[in-house]
TIDOKOL-617827 format. One record per residue (C-alpha): residue number from 1; chain; x, y, z. Coordinates in nm, 2 decimals, padded with zeros to 4 digits. Example, Ala and Ser with C-alpha at 12.3 -4.5 7.8 and 13.67 -1.06 7.14 Angstrom:
<recs>
(rec 1 'A' (01.23 -00.45 00.78))
(rec 2 'A' (01.37 -00.11 00.71))
</recs>
This chain:
<recs>
(rec 1 'A' (-02.05 00.14 01.77))
(rec 2 'A' (-02.07 00.57 01.79))
(rec 3 'A' (-01.79 00.76 01.59))
(rec 4 'A' (-01.79 00.90 01.92))
(rec 5 'A' (-01.64 00.64 02.06))
(rec 6 'A' (-01.50 00.49 01.73))
(rec 7 'A' (-01.25 00.86 01.83))
(rec 8 'A' (-01.25 00.90 02.21))
(rec 9 'A' (-00.90 00.79 02.22))
(rec 10 'A' (-00.80 00.97 01.95))
(rec 11 'A' (-00.42 01.18 02.07))
(rec 12 'A' (-00.52 01.43 01.76))
(rec 13 'A' (-00.76 01.61 01.48))
(rec 14 'A' (-00.51 01.44 01.18))
(rec 15 'A' (-00.54 01.05 01.41))
(rec 16 'A' (-00.96 01.19 01.45))
(rec 17 'A' (-01.00 01.29 00.98))
(rec 18 'A' (-00.77 00.93 00.90))
(rec 19 'A' (-01.06 00.79 01.09))
(rec 20 'A' (-01.32 00.89 00.92))
(rec 21 'A' (-01.17 00.86 00.63))
(rec 22 'A' (-01.08 00.48 00.68))
(rec 23 'A' (-01.44 00.44 00.76))
(rec 24 'A' (-01.56 00.63 00.44))
(rec 25 'A' (-01.38 00.38 00.22))
(rec 26 'A' (-01.46 00.12 00.41))
(rec 27 'A' (-01.86 00.18 00.37))
(rec 28 'A' (-01.78 00.24 00.00))
(rec 29 'A' (-01.66 -00.09 -00.02))
(rec 30 'A' (-01.95 -00.20 00.22))
(rec 31 'A' (-01.78 -00.31 00.50))
(rec 32 'A' (-01.94 -00.07 00.68))
(rec 33 'A' (-02.35 00.05 00.77))
(rec 34 'A' (-02.37 00.47 00.93))
(rec 35 'A' (-02.72 00.52 01.08))
(rec 36 'A' (-02.78 00.85 01.14))
(rec 37 'A' (-03.18 00.92 01.31))
(rec 38 'A' (-03.16 01.31 01.14))
(rec 39 'A' (-02.81 01.55 01.03))
(rec 40 'A' (-02.59 01.64 01.27))
(rec 41 'A' (-02.76 01.35 01.53))
(rec 42 'A' (-02.52 01.06 01.69))
(rec 43 'A' (-02.35 00.89 01.42))
(rec 44 'A' (-02.34 00.51 01.45))
(rec 45 'A' (-02.09 00.24 01.26))
(rec 46 'A' (-02.17 -00.14 01.21))
(rec 47 'A' (-02.00 -00.34 01.02))
(rec 48 'A' (-02.17 -00.57 00.69))
(rec 49 'A' (-01.86 -00.69 00.64))
(rec 50 'A' (-01.64 -01.04 00.64))
(rec 51 'A' (-01.28 -01.04 00.70))
(rec 52 'A' (-01.30 -01.25 00.37))
(rec 53 'A' (-01.40 -00.93 00.20))
(rec 54 'A' (-01.23 -00.69 00.23))
(rec 55 'A' (-00.90 -00.65 00.08))
(rec 56 'A' (-00.73 -00.37 00.31))
(rec 57 'A' (-00.42 -00.30 00.09))
(rec 58 'A' (-00.05 -00.23 00.34))
(rec 59 'A' (00.26 -00.23 00.11))
(rec 60 'A' (00.30 00.06 00.19))
(rec 61 'A' (00.32 00.06 00.58))
(rec 62 'A' (00.64 00.04 00.76))
(rec 63 'A' (00.53 00.05 01.13))
(rec 64 'A' (00.45 00.20 01.40))
(rec 65 'A' (00.41 00.62 01.43))
(rec 66 'A' (00.44 00.70 01.80))
(rec 67 'A' (00.11 00.84 01.90))
(rec 68 'A' (00.31 01.12 02.04))
(rec 69 'A' (00.44 01.28 01.71))
(rec 70 'A' (00.30 01.55 01.56))
(rec 71 'A' (00.33 01.71 01.23))
(rec 72 'A' (00.24 02.05 01.11))
(rec 73 'A' (-00.12 01.92 01.07))
(rec 74 'A' (-00.13 01.73 01.33))
(rec 75 'A' (-00.31 02.03 01.66))
(rec 76 'A' (-00.29 01.81 01.96))
(rec 77 'A' (-00.58 01.92 02.21))
(rec 78 'A' (-00.76 01.86 02.58))
(rec 79 'A' (-01.08 01.70 02.64))
(rec 80 'A' (-01.20 02.03 02.63))
(rec 81 'A' (-01.16 02.11 02.42))
(rec 82 'A' (-01.41 01.77 02.27))
(rec 83 'A' (-01.62 01.84 02.37))
(rec 84 'A' (-01.80 02.00 02.08))
(rec 85 'A' (-01.65 01.83 01.83))
(rec 86 'A' (-01.72 01.49 01.97))
(rec 87 'A' (-02.13 01.57 02.08))
(rec 88 'A' (-02.36 01.26 02.00))
(rec 89 'A' (-02.66 01.51 02.07))
</recs>
């Protein structure tokens, strides 16, 4: 899977950033590897862990936030806005 595929359905920049931060945490725990041929090239993600190895703390989780909900830091964008942000080439 590529990072582009992972965030293709993200409704806000905040969701893109959240998914990226989650990937960094999974990398830190040894659950994923990143594959990238050169700087700024396509970023591929490969699962390397198992469900037994990863302990994800969800004690603070209180439920689903609405996909339509926005905060001051989350700005909605159009497909045209994302063309440059998701460039894999």
